[in-house]
N, C-alpha and C positions, 0 to 999 in steps of 0.2 A: 503493500499497499503506500503509497505518495506520501511527502510530506502533505499537500494540499488535500488532497481525498481526506488524508485522518482528521486534520483540523477540521474540517466540514462536518464529518459523522462527528468527533466529538462537540461539535458547538452545537449540533441536533440533539445531539442526546442530552447535553446541559439543557437545553433548552424544553426538552420531554421532561425533564427529573421535577420543575415548578409544577406539572397535572396533577401526580399524586398527592401532595402538598394539598392540593383544593380538596380531595377526598379524606385524608387523612383527618382534618382540621375539621371541617363537615360533618365527618360521621363520629369523630370523636365524641365519648359520653360527656354530657355539662361534669361532673364532677370532676373531671381531668381541669377542664379550665375555672373550674373555682379554687377560692379560698379550701385551709383545712375545714373551716367552720360552718360552709356553708349546706344552710337549711332550703330547699325546693318549695319550703310551706310558710315560708316569713312573706310578714306583710309587704317589706319596701325588697321583695327579691330582684334582683337584676340579672337578667341570662346573658350569660357571654354571647359577645358580636364573634362574627363568623366570617368567613373567606368569601369576596365575591370575586366574579371571574376575572375581572379589570386586574385584580392584585394578584392573581395568576401570571396575567399576560404582561406585566410589569418585572415579574420575577422572572420570567420566561427570556423577556428581551437581555436584563443583568445578567444572566446565568450564560446565556449566549453571548452574550460580550466577552465575559471577563474569560470564559473559555475558549474561546476565538483568541484574544490578543495572549494566552499562555499559549498555547497549544503554535501559534505562529510563532511565538517568540524563541519558545525552548518544547521546540518538538521530540528532542530526546527527552525531555523529562516529561511531559503529559504525553506519553506516549504508550499503544497498545502493548508494546512491551515489556511494558511495566503494568499489568494488567490488575495489578493486585491494587494498587495504587490509586489507577481511575474509576477500577470498583469501588473501592474504600469511600473515595470523594463525591463520585455520581450517587451512590447508595444512602450517605449523608445529607445530601442536598435537601431532601425535600422535608426532613427532621427540620432540617438550619431554618426552612422557609416556615415552617409550625413554630416554631419557637419564637424565630421576628415578631409575627404578626400575634401570638397570644400574648406574648408579653408586651409588646403596643397597643392590641385591642384592650386586653382584661387584663394584665399588668398579673400575670400569672405567663411561668415556666413550667409544664407538666412534667411531671417526674418520668413518666413512662417513655416519655420520646428524648427525656436525658437516658433513660438505660437503654435504652433502645438505639440511640448514639456512639453509647459508652461502647454496645457489644460490639459495634461495624470498623470501632476500633483495632481489633484482630485483624482488620486489613492492614493495617500500618505496621503491628508489632510485626507480623509474616513478610509483610515487605521488605522491612529494614533488612530480615537474614536475608531473603530470598535475592534482593535488587542490592542492596545493600544505602545507606543513609549518607545523605550529603553531609552530616554534622558529625559522623562517626565514624574515625579510618577504619577499615577493615580487617587490619592488626590488632584491633583491639579485642577484650573476651565478650564472648557473646552477652554475656550479664549485663554489659555499658547498654546495648540494644533498648534492652528493658526496664532498667531502672532510668534512662534517659527521658520516657515519656511517664512514667511510676513517678520520678521526682518530681518533674514540672505539675502533673496533676495536682500533686499533695501540697508542695508549696504555693504553687497555684494558688487554690482554694482556701489554704490555712492564709496565706499572707491575706486574703480577699475579705476572708471570716474576720479578721482581726481589726482589718483598718474600720469593718463594717461595727462592730462592737465598741471600737473607742469611740468613731463618730455618734453612733447609739449614746453613749455615755457621757458626750457633751452635748451634742443638739438634742438629747430628749428626746427623739425621735428614729423611726426605721431609719437608715440611711445608707441600707446595704441587704438586699433581702437574701434569704438562702439559697431560692432560685438561682441567683446570681453566684452565687456560692458552690452550686451542683455545676453549673455552666460551664465555671472555668476551668473545675475540674476537665470536665471533657476536652475543654481546650488543650488544656494540659497533653495529656493523653496524644493528641493530635498531634501537636507542634512540636513536644519535646521542652530542654528546660531550654535551651538558647531560641527556639522560635520564639517559645512566651513571650521573650521579651519583646519582640514586634505585634502580636499580637495584642499585648496590655497596653503598648505605646499606641497602636493604633483604633483603640476600642477607647483611651481617654480621650486622643487630641479627637476623635472624630464628635464624638461624647461633647467636649468641648464647644468644637466649630456650632453645632445644634443648641449646642445649650445659650448661645448670645443673643439669637432671636428670641428663646422665650424668655429670657428675664427681660429682657424692653418689653416683650407684649403683657408680661405681668407687672411690669408697673404701667405701663399705658392704662391697662384694666384698673389697677388697683386706683388710679387717677380719676379714670371715669366715674369708677363707684363711689369714692371721695363726692368728688362734686354734687353728682345725684345724690345722694345723701344732706350734703347741706344746703340744697335746692329743694329739698321733700318739706313739706309741711309740718312734718311732726318727724326729725332730725333721728330722736332716739329710737322711735320704731322704726323707720326704715334702717338702722344701722342692724335693730335684735331680727330683723325680717331676712338682712344677708346674711347672717352668722348663723341663723336657723336655717336658711339651704344651702351652707356650705358645709353643714353638720349634717347631711342629710344626707350629701353628693355621695355615692358611691367611691369607693378609692381609686377606680381603676378610671373613672372621668373626671379627675382631679387635671386641670390644663397645666398645670404646672409640675407635672409628673415625669419626670424623663425616662424612659424605661433603655435599663443599660445593656440589656443584653444583644439585641439587633447589633449593639456597636462590637461585643465580644463575637458576636458569629460574623460579622464583618471582617476585624481581622483575621479572623482563624479561615474562613474563606480563602481571603487576600494572602496569608500567607502560603495554605496549601495549593494554591494556583500557581504563586508566582516565588518558592523557595531557593531558587536558582539566584534570585535577583537577591531577594533577603541571605542569602550565604557571601553574597558580593560585597553589601552592606556592613557586617557584621566582621568580615578577613580587612575589610577597611576600617574599620573603627575601634576593632576590638580585637586586632589579628594575634596577639598576642595570648589570647584565651583558645585560641583556636582548635588547641591540643586537648583542652581540657573538656569537663560535662559537668 
């Protein structure tokens, strides 16, 4: 198969991988998309939002574009010759799509989807032995390949958990959900120790970029609310009504909430598709560490 035909086939497969996500998400039990204390008989129950066809169309285009660029730029990396890596990536895409949209729409990362994608990481473990790793020399003992991914999962999720606990203690509110911690465990398994550096960096930078307009929008909204309260015939009553409305709002509908899961997935997918590029960056800036895990 020529490089061109391989790129075309991989691109088409990537686009098609968005389709299973639609059925996975929309056929998922309601309880999977709700918090642990979900009560379907509750008076103020909020049913989980589901995917629309246009969501899948967007993901199909994005996945196709990313895979096309990766396969065209690194044909020897994203190749059918390394079918274990390709299978692991493509089968993980529907789960990643579900994670992104579930966290965005419902502020929940389903445990079952995390477990499913963790199970798929076995393709990457086997690929390390069968095809080798860009990050570990072939002369290293076999257990280096396993420790590389396991330590990344443990260190990454453990660090995020610690950050979340400290932030919660200081801010007196939940700063990092357990879903993000579990997700970072998965990301570590897929990326390895050195790769996790780039995954986390991409996640925080992209989240920061998105957060800026959200903060601006929040300030504008608060200023508008304060103006409406001041101009109200009964400012005290108006403020109480607004406070009541905010208390009754479901946490998933909070306009100021920024789901972090999608950014972790973004970092992971970009790393898995462009590993050779990130290896070049690592050797350029951390060349002295390339021999260590």
